[in-house]
HTML snippet that shows the backbone in 3Dmol.js (N, CA, C, O; Angstrom):
<script src="https://3Dmol.org/build/3Dmol-min.js"></script>
<div id="view" style="width:600px;height:400px;position:relative"></div>
<script>
const pdb = `
ATOM      1  N   MET A   1      29.113 203.863  69.532  1.00  0.00           N
ATOM      2  CA  MET A   1      29.652 203.324  70.761  1.00  0.00           C
ATOM      3  C   MET A   1      28.847 202.119  71.226  1.00  0.00           C
ATOM      4  O   MET A   1      29.420 201.119  71.657  1.00  0.00           O
ATOM      5  N   GLU A   2      27.518 202.209  71.141  1.00  0.00           N
ATOM      6  CA  GLU A   2      26.686 201.154  71.711  1.00  0.00           C
ATOM      7  C   GLU A   2      26.858 199.823  70.996  1.00  0.00           C
ATOM      8  O   GLU A   2      26.716 198.774  71.625  1.00  0.00           O
ATOM      9  N   ARG A   3      27.158 199.830  69.706  1.00  0.00           N
ATOM     10  CA  ARG A   3      27.309 198.541  69.018  1.00  0.00           C
ATOM     11  C   ARG A   3      28.557 197.796  69.489  1.00  0.00           C
ATOM     12  O   ARG A   3      28.629 196.578  69.327  1.00  0.00           O
ATOM     13  N   ASN A   4      29.543 198.492  70.068  1.00  0.00           N
ATOM     14  CA  ASN A   4      30.745 197.864  70.615  1.00  0.00           C
ATOM     15  C   ASN A   4      30.599 197.520  72.089  1.00  0.00           C
ATOM     16  O   ASN A   4      31.423 196.795  72.648  1.00  0.00           O
ATOM     17  N   LEU A   5      29.555 198.038  72.716  1.00  0.00           N
ATOM     18  CA  LEU A   5      29.348 197.841  74.142  1.00  0.00           C
ATOM     19  C   LEU A   5      28.800 196.442  74.416  1.00  0.00           C
ATOM     20  O   LEU A   5      27.777 196.049  73.855  1.00  0.00           O
ATOM     21  N   LYS A   6      29.481 195.702  75.273  1.00  0.00           N
ATOM     22  CA  LYS A   6      29.018 194.388  75.703  1.00  0.00           C
ATOM     23  C   LYS A   6      28.433 194.572  77.094  1.00  0.00           C
ATOM     24  O   LYS A   6      29.165 194.674  78.079  1.00  0.00           O
ATOM     25  N   LYS A   7      27.126 194.613  77.165  1.00  0.00           N
ATOM     26  CA  LYS A   7      26.461 194.903  78.437  1.00  0.00           C
ATOM     27  C   LYS A   7      26.760 193.815  79.463  1.00  0.00           C
ATOM     28  O   LYS A   7      26.501 192.637  79.216  1.00  0.00           O
ATOM     29  N   PRO A   8      27.303 194.208  80.609  1.00  0.00           N
ATOM     30  CA  PRO A   8      27.594 193.227  81.666  1.00  0.00           C
ATOM     31  C   PRO A   8      26.321 192.534  82.139  1.00  0.00           C
ATOM     32  O   PRO A   8      25.247 193.134  82.182  1.00  0.00           O
ATOM     33  N   GLU A   9      26.462 191.277  82.488  1.00  0.00           N
ATOM     34  CA  GLU A   9      25.320 190.515  82.998  1.00  0.00           C
ATOM     35  C   GLU A   9      24.935 191.019  84.386  1.00  0.00           C
ATOM     36  O   GLU A   9      25.748 191.612  85.095  1.00  0.00           O
ATOM     37  N   ASN A  10      23.701 190.776  84.751  1.00  0.00           N
ATOM     38  CA  ASN A  10      23.165 191.103  86.076  1.00  0.00           C
ATOM     39  C   ASN A  10      23.155 192.599  86.385  1.00  0.00           C
ATOM     40  O   ASN A  10      23.123 192.992  87.551  1.00  0.00           O
ATOM     41  N   ILE A  11      23.181 193.423  85.354  1.00  0.00           N
ATOM     42  CA  ILE A  11      23.097 194.869  85.567  1.00  0.00           C
ATOM     43  C   ILE A  11      21.931 195.391  84.750  1.00  0.00           C
ATOM     44  O   ILE A  11      21.857 195.173  83.541  1.00  0.00           O
ATOM     45  N   ASN A  12      21.024 196.079  85.419  1.00  0.00           N
ATOM     46  CA  ASN A  12      19.876 196.640  84.735  1.00  0.00           C
ATOM     47  C   ASN A  12      20.267 198.011  84.193  1.00  0.00           C
ATOM     48  O   ASN A  12      20.262 199.007  84.917  1.00  0.00           O
ATOM     49  N   ASN A  13      20.605 198.042  82.908  1.00  0.00           N
ATOM     50  CA  ASN A  13      20.994 199.309  82.301  1.00  0.00           C
ATOM     51  C   ASN A  13      20.023 199.699  81.194  1.00  0.00           C
ATOM     52  O   ASN A  13      20.378 200.459  80.293  1.00  0.00           O
ATOM     53  N   LYS A  14      18.820 199.191  81.258  1.00  0.00           N
ATOM     54  CA  LYS A  14      17.790 199.511  80.271  1.00  0.00           C
ATOM     55  C   LYS A  14      17.381 200.968  80.424  1.00  0.00           C
ATOM     56  O   LYS A  14      17.016 201.399  81.518  1.00  0.00           O
ATOM     57  N   ASN A  15      17.440 201.728  79.338  1.00  0.00           N
ATOM     58  CA  ASN A  15      17.096 203.144  79.315  1.00  0.00           C
ATOM     59  C   ASN A  15      17.861 203.947  80.372  1.00  0.00           C
ATOM     60  O   ASN A  15      17.314 204.849  81.007  1.00  0.00           O
ATOM     61  N   LEU A  16      19.124 203.598  80.541  1.00  0.00           N
ATOM     62  CA  LEU A  16      19.976 204.285  81.505  1.00  0.00           C
ATOM     63  C   LEU A  16      20.514 205.566  80.877  1.00  0.00           C
ATOM     64  O   LEU A  16      21.096 205.536  79.793  1.00  0.00           O
ATOM     65  N   LYS A  17      20.318 206.691  81.565  1.00  0.00           N
ATOM     66  CA  LYS A  17      20.800 207.984  81.080  1.00  0.00           C
ATOM     67  C   LYS A  17      21.899 208.460  82.018  1.00  0.00           C
ATOM     68  O   LYS A  17      21.665 208.668  83.208  1.00  0.00           O
ATOM     69  N   ILE A  18      23.095 208.630  81.474  1.00  0.00           N
ATOM     70  CA  ILE A  18      24.217 209.112  82.276  1.00  0.00           C
ATOM     71  C   ILE A  18      24.893 210.274  81.557  1.00  0.00           C
ATOM     72  O   ILE A  18      24.761 210.449  80.346  1.00  0.00           O
ATOM     73  N   ASN A  19      25.600 211.036  82.321  1.00  0.00           N
ATOM     74  CA  ASN A  19      26.416 212.110  81.780  1.00  0.00           C
ATOM     75  C   ASN A  19      27.868 211.729  82.065  1.00  0.00           C
ATOM     76  O   ASN A  19      28.279 211.672  83.224  1.00  0.00           O
ATOM     77  N   LEU A  20      28.635 211.471  81.025  1.00  0.00           N
ATOM     78  CA  LEU A  20      30.013 211.019  81.171  1.00  0.00           C
ATOM     79  C   LEU A  20      30.951 212.203  81.020  1.00  0.00           C
ATOM     80  O   LEU A  20      30.953 212.872  79.987  1.00  0.00           O
ATOM     81  N   SER A  21      31.740 212.461  82.039  1.00  0.00           N
ATOM     82  CA  SER A  21      32.736 213.526  81.996  1.00  0.00           C
ATOM     83  C   SER A  21      34.107 212.889  81.835  1.00  0.00           C
ATOM     84  O   SER A  21      34.399 211.855  82.437  1.00  0.00           O
ATOM     85  N   PHE A  22      34.938 213.513  81.022  1.00  0.00           N
ATOM     86  CA  PHE A  22      36.287 212.997  80.803  1.00  0.00           C
ATOM     87  C   PHE A  22      37.184 214.112  80.308  1.00  0.00           C
ATOM     88  O   PHE A  22      36.713 215.175  79.903  1.00  0.00           O
ATOM     89  N   ALA A  23      38.473 213.861  80.346  1.00  0.00           N
ATOM     90  CA  ALA A  23      39.457 214.828  79.860  1.00  0.00           C
ATOM     91  C   ALA A  23      40.139 214.253  78.632  1.00  0.00           C
ATOM     92  O   ALA A  23      40.408 213.054  78.559  1.00  0.00           O
ATOM     93  N   VAL A  24      40.415 215.119  77.670  1.00  0.00           N
ATOM     94  CA  VAL A  24      41.231 214.751  76.515  1.00  0.00           C
ATOM     95  C   VAL A  24      42.599 215.364  76.759  1.00  0.00           C
ATOM     96  O   VAL A  24      42.747 216.583  76.847  1.00  0.00           O
ATOM     97  N   GLU A  25      43.595 214.495  76.867  1.00  0.00           N
ATOM     98  CA  GLU A  25      44.955 214.944  77.167  1.00  0.00           C
ATOM     99  C   GLU A  25      45.607 215.567  75.933  1.00  0.00           C
ATOM    100  O   GLU A  25      45.065 215.486  74.832  1.00  0.00           O
ATOM    101  N   LYS A  26      46.756 216.180  76.120  1.00  0.00           N
ATOM    102  CA  LYS A  26      47.476 216.837  75.032  1.00  0.00           C
ATOM    103  C   LYS A  26      47.794 215.886  73.886  1.00  0.00           C
ATOM    104  O   LYS A  26      47.869 216.303  72.730  1.00  0.00           O
ATOM    105  N   ASN A  27      47.982 214.596  74.208  1.00  0.00           N
ATOM    106  CA  ASN A  27      48.312 213.616  73.171  1.00  0.00           C
ATOM    107  C   ASN A  27      47.069 212.980  72.541  1.00  0.00           C
ATOM    108  O   ASN A  27      47.197 212.092  71.698  1.00  0.00           O
ATOM    109  N   GLY A  28      45.873 213.417  72.933  1.00  0.00           N
ATOM    110  CA  GLY A  28      44.630 212.904  72.360  1.00  0.00           C
ATOM    111  C   GLY A  28      44.029 211.719  73.097  1.00  0.00           C
ATOM    112  O   GLY A  28      42.960 211.239  72.720  1.00  0.00           O
ATOM    113  N   SER A  29      44.692 211.240  74.132  1.00  0.00           N
ATOM    114  CA  SER A  29      44.147 210.126  74.907  1.00  0.00           C
ATOM    115  C   SER A  29      43.076 210.637  75.871  1.00  0.00           C
ATOM    116  O   SER A  29      43.027 211.824  76.193  1.00  0.00           O
ATOM    117  N   VAL A  30      42.221 209.723  76.324  1.00  0.00           N
ATOM    118  CA  VAL A  30      41.122 210.058  77.235  1.00  0.00           C
ATOM    119  C   VAL A  30      41.501 209.626  78.647  1.00  0.00           C
ATOM    120  O   VAL A  30      42.036 208.535  78.848  1.00  0.00           O
ATOM    121  N   SER A  31      41.221 210.491  79.626  1.00  0.00           N
ATOM    122  CA  SER A  31      41.494 210.150  81.023  1.00  0.00           C
ATOM    123  C   SER A  31      40.400 210.750  81.899  1.00  0.00           C
ATOM    124  O   SER A  31      39.488 211.406  81.395  1.00  0.00           O
ATOM    125  N   TYR A  32      40.487 210.532  83.174  1.00  0.00           N
ATOM    126  CA  TYR A  32      39.565 211.088  84.163  1.00  0.00           C
ATOM    127  C   TYR A  32      38.106 210.859  83.761  1.00  0.00           C
ATOM    128  O   TYR A  32      37.383 211.808  83.458  1.00  0.00           O
ATOM    129  N   LEU A  33      37.696 209.632  83.760  1.00  0.00           N
ATOM    130  CA  LEU A  33      36.306 209.314  83.432  1.00  0.00           C
ATOM    131  C   LEU A  33      35.469 209.299  84.702  1.00  0.00           C
ATOM    132  O   LEU A  33      35.845 208.701  85.710  1.00  0.00           O
ATOM    133  N   GLN A  34      34.328 209.969  84.628  1.00  0.00           N
ATOM    134  CA  GLN A  34      33.409 210.010  85.762  1.00  0.00           C
ATOM    135  C   GLN A  34      31.990 210.083  85.213  1.00  0.00           C
ATOM    136  O   GLN A  34      31.730 210.801  84.247  1.00  0.00           O
ATOM    137  N   SER A  35      31.080 209.347  85.822  1.00  0.00           N
ATOM    138  CA  SER A  35      29.691 209.371  85.360  1.00  0.00           C
ATOM    139  C   SER A  35      28.784 209.940  86.436  1.00  0.00           C
ATOM    140  O   SER A  35      29.028 209.797  87.634  1.00  0.00           O
ATOM    141  N   GLU A  36      27.737 210.586  85.970  1.00  0.00           N
ATOM    142  CA  GLU A  36      26.731 211.150  86.869  1.00  0.00           C
ATOM    143  C   GLU A  36      25.367 210.747  86.338  1.00  0.00           C
ATOM    144  O   GLU A  36      25.052 211.144  85.216  1.00  0.00           O
ATOM    145  N   PRO A  37      24.562 210.023  87.013  1.00  0.00           N
ATOM    146  CA  PRO A  37      24.802 209.482  88.346  1.00  0.00           C
ATOM    147  C   PRO A  37      25.841 208.362  88.287  1.00  0.00           C
ATOM    148  O   PRO A  37      26.168 207.852  87.216  1.00  0.00           O
ATOM    149  N   ALA A  38      26.344 208.000  89.446  1.00  0.00           N
ATOM    150  CA  ALA A  38      27.326 206.921  89.517  1.00  0.00           C
ATOM    151  C   ALA A  38      26.702 205.629  88.976  1.00  0.00           C
ATOM    152  O   ALA A  38      25.517 205.368  89.184  1.00  0.00           O
ATOM    153  N   ILE A  39      27.498 204.843  88.293  1.00  0.00           N
ATOM    154  CA  ILE A  39      27.025 203.575  87.736  1.00  0.00           C
ATOM    155  C   ILE A  39      27.834 202.434  88.340  1.00  0.00           C
ATOM    156  O   ILE A  39      28.876 202.647  88.959  1.00  0.00           O
ATOM    157  N   GLU A  40      27.331 201.220  88.146  1.00  0.00           N
ATOM    158  CA  GLU A  40      28.008 200.056  88.703  1.00  0.00           C
ATOM    159  C   GLU A  40      29.357 199.859  88.016  1.00  0.00           C
ATOM    160  O   GLU A  40      29.507 200.147  86.828  1.00  0.00           O
ATOM    161  N   GLN A  41      30.327 199.369  88.770  1.00  0.00           N
ATOM    162  CA  GLN A  41      31.696 199.252  88.294  1.00  0.00           C
ATOM    163  C   GLN A  41      31.849 198.411  87.024  1.00  0.00           C
ATOM    164  O   GLN A  41      32.611 198.812  86.144  1.00  0.00           O
ATOM    165  N   PRO A  42      31.169 197.270  86.878  1.00  0.00           N
ATOM    166  CA  PRO A  42      31.327 196.513  85.624  1.00  0.00           C
ATOM    167  C   PRO A  42      30.901 197.306  84.391  1.00  0.00           C
ATOM    168  O   PRO A  42      31.530 197.207  83.338  1.00  0.00           O
ATOM    169  N   LEU A  43      29.841 198.085  84.521  1.00  0.00           N
ATOM    170  CA  LEU A  43      29.388 198.902  83.399  1.00  0.00           C
ATOM    171  C   LEU A  43      30.367 200.045  83.138  1.00  0.00           C
ATOM    172  O   LEU A  43      30.647 200.375  81.986  1.00  0.00           O
ATOM    173  N   GLU A  44      30.881 200.638  84.193  1.00  0.00           N
ATOM    174  CA  GLU A  44      31.865 201.707  84.033  1.00  0.00           C
ATOM    175  C   GLU A  44      33.114 201.190  83.327  1.00  0.00           C
ATOM    176  O   GLU A  44      33.645 201.855  82.437  1.00  0.00           O
ATOM    177  N   LYS A  45      33.584 200.010  83.718  1.00  0.00           N
ATOM    178  CA  LYS A  45      34.757 199.413  83.066  1.00  0.00           C
ATOM    179  C   LYS A  45      34.495 199.143  81.592  1.00  0.00           C
ATOM    180  O   LYS A  45      35.389 199.310  80.763  1.00  0.00           O
ATOM    181  N   GLU A  46      33.293 198.732  81.264  1.00  0.00           N
ATOM    182  CA  GLU A  46      32.955 198.456  79.871  1.00  0.00           C
ATOM    183  C   GLU A  46      32.922 199.751  79.053  1.00  0.00           C
ATOM    184  O   GLU A  46      33.377 199.769  77.909  1.00  0.00           O
ATOM    185  N   ILE A  47      32.400 200.808  79.613  1.00  0.00           N
ATOM    186  CA  ILE A  47      32.395 202.099  78.913  1.00  0.00           C
ATOM    187  C   ILE A  47      33.827 202.583  78.697  1.00  0.00           C
ATOM    188  O   ILE A  47      34.146 203.104  77.628  1.00  0.00           O
ATOM    189  N   ILE A  48      34.683 202.419  79.686  1.00  0.00           N
ATOM    190  CA  ILE A  48      36.092 202.791  79.546  1.00  0.00           C
ATOM    191  C   ILE A  48      36.747 201.956  78.445  1.00  0.00           C
ATOM    192  O   ILE A  48      37.531 202.479  77.652  1.00  0.00           O
ATOM    193  N   ARG A  49      36.429 200.664  78.394  1.00  0.00           N
ATOM    194  CA  ARG A  49      36.990 199.792  77.359  1.00  0.00           C
ATOM    195  C   ARG A  49      36.593 200.277  75.969  1.00  0.00           C
ATOM    196  O   ARG A  49      37.427 200.336  75.065  1.00  0.00           O
ATOM    197  N   VAL A  50      35.319 200.622  75.801  1.00  0.00           N
ATOM    198  CA  VAL A  50      34.830 201.075  74.500  1.00  0.00           C
ATOM    199  C   VAL A  50      35.479 202.408  74.118  1.00  0.00           C
ATOM    200  O   VAL A  50      35.870 202.598  72.967  1.00  0.00           O
ATOM    201  N   LEU A  51      35.596 203.323  75.069  1.00  0.00           N
ATOM    202  CA  LEU A  51      36.248 204.597  74.775  1.00  0.00           C
ATOM    203  C   LEU A  51      37.713 204.408  74.382  1.00  0.00           C
ATOM    204  O   LEU A  51      38.247 205.168  73.575  1.00  0.00           O
ATOM    205  N   SER A  52      38.358 203.396  74.954  1.00  0.00           N
ATOM    206  CA  SER A  52      39.758 203.149  74.602  1.00  0.00           C
ATOM    207  C   SER A  52      39.898 202.634  73.169  1.00  0.00           C
ATOM    208  O   SER A  52      40.982 202.704  72.591  1.00  0.00           O
ATOM    209  N   LEU A  53      38.807 202.115  72.591  1.00  0.00           N
ATOM    210  CA  LEU A  53      38.828 201.655  71.205  1.00  0.00           C
ATOM    211  C   LEU A  53      38.722 202.812  70.205  1.00  0.00           C
ATOM    212  O   LEU A  53      39.054 202.654  69.030  1.00  0.00           O
ATOM    213  N   CYS A  54      38.265 203.953  70.669  1.00  0.00           N
ATOM    214  CA  CYS A  54      38.079 205.119  69.789  1.00  0.00           C
ATOM    215  C   CYS A  54      39.428 205.641  69.311  1.00  0.00           C
ATOM    216  O   CYS A  54      40.436 205.515  70.006  1.00  0.00           O
ATOM    217  N   PRO A  55      39.436 206.225  68.118  1.00  0.00           N
ATOM    218  CA  PRO A  55      40.674 206.895  67.678  1.00  0.00           C
ATOM    219  C   PRO A  55      40.999 208.044  68.628  1.00  0.00           C
ATOM    220  O   PRO A  55      40.151 208.486  69.403  1.00  0.00           O
ATOM    221  N   LYS A  56      42.237 208.517  68.556  1.00  0.00           N
ATOM    222  CA  LYS A  56      42.654 209.630  69.402  1.00  0.00           C
ATOM    223  C   LYS A  56      41.747 210.838  69.159  1.00  0.00           C
ATOM    224  O   LYS A  56      41.329 211.092  68.029  1.00  0.00           O
ATOM    225  N   TRP A  57      41.448 211.576  70.225  1.00  0.00           N
ATOM    226  CA  TRP A  57      40.640 212.783  70.146  1.00  0.00           C
ATOM    227  C   TRP A  57      41.546 213.964  69.831  1.00  0.00           C
ATOM    228  O   TRP A  57      42.762 213.891  70.012  1.00  0.00           O
ATOM    229  N   GLN A  58      40.950 215.045  69.361  1.00  0.00           N
ATOM    230  CA  GLN A  58      41.699 216.280  69.140  1.00  0.00           C
ATOM    231  C   GLN A  58      41.816 217.017  70.470  1.00  0.00           C
ATOM    232  O   GLN A  58      40.793 217.332  71.078  1.00  0.00           O
ATOM    233  N   PRO A  59      43.021 217.301  70.941  1.00  0.00           N
ATOM    234  CA  PRO A  59      43.159 218.037  72.200  1.00  0.00           C
ATOM    235  C   PRO A  59      42.752 219.495  72.018  1.00  0.00           C
ATOM    236  O   PRO A  59      42.607 219.982  70.897  1.00  0.00           O
ATOM    237  N   GLY A  60      42.572 220.175  73.142  1.00  0.00           N
ATOM    238  CA  GLY A  60      42.286 221.599  73.084  1.00  0.00           C
ATOM    239  C   GLY A  60      43.466 222.336  72.465  1.00  0.00           C
ATOM    240  O   GLY A  60      44.582 221.818  72.430  1.00  0.00           O
ATOM    241  N   ASN A  61      43.216 223.538  71.980  1.00  0.00           N
ATOM    242  CA  ASN A  61      44.261 224.290  71.314  1.00  0.00           C
ATOM    243  C   ASN A  61      44.097 225.768  71.652  1.00  0.00           C
ATOM    244  O   ASN A  61      43.012 226.332  71.514  1.00  0.00           O
ATOM    245  N   GLN A  62      45.179 226.379  72.090  1.00  0.00           N
ATOM    246  CA  GLN A  62      45.157 227.808  72.370  1.00  0.00           C
ATOM    247  C   GLN A  62      46.465 228.395  71.860  1.00  0.00           C
ATOM    248  O   GLN A  62      47.546 228.066  72.349  1.00  0.00           O
ATOM    249  N   THR A  63      46.348 229.252  70.889  1.00  0.00           N
ATOM    250  CA  THR A  63      47.500 229.880  70.237  1.00  0.00           C
ATOM    251  C   THR A  63      48.590 228.865  69.892  1.00  0.00           C
ATOM    252  O   THR A  63      49.742 228.981  70.311  1.00  0.00           O
ATOM    253  N   GLU A  64      48.172 227.860  69.108  1.00  0.00           N
ATOM    254  CA  GLU A  64      49.103 226.837  68.604  1.00  0.00           C
ATOM    255  C   GLU A  64      49.656 225.909  69.688  1.00  0.00           C
ATOM    256  O   GLU A  64      50.547 225.108  69.405  1.00  0.00           O
ATOM    257  N   LYS A  65      49.159 225.996  70.899  1.00  0.00           N
ATOM    258  CA  LYS A  65      49.624 225.135  71.989  1.00  0.00           C
ATOM    259  C   LYS A  65      48.516 224.155  72.354  1.00  0.00           C
ATOM    260  O   LYS A  65      47.378 224.562  72.585  1.00  0.00           O
ATOM    261  N   LYS A  66      48.842 222.864  72.408  1.00  0.00           N
ATOM    262  CA  LYS A  66      47.861 221.844  72.780  1.00  0.00           C
ATOM    263  C   LYS A  66      47.602 221.892  74.279  1.00  0.00           C
ATOM    264  O   LYS A  66      48.518 222.056  75.085  1.00  0.00           O
ATOM    265  N   LEU A  67      46.320 221.741  74.630  1.00  0.00           N
ATOM    266  CA  LEU A  67      45.908 221.804  76.029  1.00  0.00           C
ATOM    267  C   LEU A  67      45.054 220.608  76.407  1.00  0.00           C
ATOM    268  O   LEU A  67      44.398 220.010  75.555  1.00  0.00           O
ATOM    269  N   ARG A  68      45.064 220.262  77.679  1.00  0.00           N
ATOM    270  CA  ARG A  68      44.139 219.273  78.228  1.00  0.00           C
ATOM    271  C   ARG A  68      42.768 219.928  78.276  1.00  0.00           C
ATOM    272  O   ARG A  68      42.634 221.060  78.741  1.00  0.00           O
ATOM    273  N   GLU A  69      41.745 219.221  77.796  1.00  0.00           N
ATOM    274  CA  GLU A  69      40.402 219.799  77.702  1.00  0.00           C
ATOM    275  C   GLU A  69      39.396 218.867  78.378  1.00  0.00           C
ATOM    276  O   GLU A  69      39.464 217.649  78.214  1.00  0.00           O
ATOM    277  N   GLN A  70      38.478 219.436  79.129  1.00  0.00           N
ATOM    278  CA  GLN A  70      37.427 218.681  79.819  1.00  0.00           C
ATOM    279  C   GLN A  70      36.170 218.632  78.946  1.00  0.00           C
ATOM    280  O   GLN A  70      35.770 219.649  78.378  1.00  0.00           O
ATOM    281  N   TYR A  71      35.549 217.460  78.839  1.00  0.00           N
ATOM    282  CA  TYR A  71      34.327 217.288  78.057  1.00  0.00           C
ATOM    283  C   TYR A  71      33.270 216.583  78.889  1.00  0.00           C
ATOM    284  O   TYR A  71      33.574 215.913  79.876  1.00  0.00           O
ATOM    285  N   SER A  72      32.031 216.748  78.472  1.00  0.00           N
ATOM    286  CA  SER A  72      30.915 216.055  79.088  1.00  0.00           C
ATOM    287  C   SER A  72      30.038 215.540  77.952  1.00  0.00           C
ATOM    288  O   SER A  72      29.726 216.277  77.017  1.00  0.00           O
ATOM    289  N   LEU A  73      29.644 214.280  78.035  1.00  0.00           N
ATOM    290  CA  LEU A  73      28.921 213.627  76.963  1.00  0.00           C
ATOM    291  C   LEU A  73      27.702 212.895  77.528  1.00  0.00           C
ATOM    292  O   LEU A  73      27.864 211.992  78.348  1.00  0.00           O
ATOM    293  N   PRO A  74      26.494 213.260  77.113  1.00  0.00           N
ATOM    294  CA  PRO A  74      25.316 212.510  77.572  1.00  0.00           C
ATOM    295  C   PRO A  74      25.230 211.181  76.831  1.00  0.00           C
ATOM    296  O   PRO A  74      25.432 211.129  75.617  1.00  0.00           O
ATOM    297  N   ILE A  75      24.936 210.123  77.548  1.00  0.00           N
ATOM    298  CA  ILE A  75      24.831 208.777  76.963  1.00  0.00           C
ATOM    299  C   ILE A  75      23.523 208.146  77.428  1.00  0.00           C
ATOM    300  O   ILE A  75      23.175 208.208  78.608  1.00  0.00           O
ATOM    301  N   VAL A  76      22.812 207.544  76.496  1.00  0.00           N
ATOM    302  CA  VAL A  76      21.587 206.800  76.815  1.00  0.00           C
ATOM    303  C   VAL A  76      21.794 205.376  76.343  1.00  0.00           C
ATOM    304  O   VAL A  76      22.021 205.137  75.158  1.00  0.00           O
ATOM    305  N   LEU A  77      21.716 204.426  77.270  1.00  0.00           N
ATOM    306  CA  LEU A  77      21.835 203.007  76.936  1.00  0.00           C
ATOM    307  C   LEU A  77      20.440 202.410  76.905  1.00  0.00           C
ATOM    308  O   LEU A  77      19.676 202.537  77.861  1.00  0.00           O
ATOM    309  N   GLN A  78      20.117 201.756  75.794  1.00  0.00           N
ATOM    310  CA  GLN A  78      18.773 201.181  75.637  1.00  0.00           C
ATOM    311  C   GLN A  78      18.825 199.688  75.626  1.00  0.00           C
ATOM    312  O   GLN A  78      17.789 199.035  75.503  1.00  0.00           O
TER     313      GLN A  78
END
`;
const viewer = $3Dmol.createViewer("view");
viewer.addModel(pdb, "pdb");
viewer.setStyle({}, {cartoon: {color: "spectrum"}});
viewer.zoomTo();
viewer.render();
</script>
């Protein structure tokens, strides 16, 4: 992910540790992005852009039925 990330100017994101929460929808797309701690909007938009470049995710599955699934991913930007 980091090699595709274009760090926004004027934002100090050196050694930034965030926990990114998001949902994988039934069709494999990513939605509901939230970071903890909150980050500046330009950086958040860039992370969303990079995630949109990823191939579709595998949705949750329960007895052959696809489900929306919540995930949390720790990210460290250096």
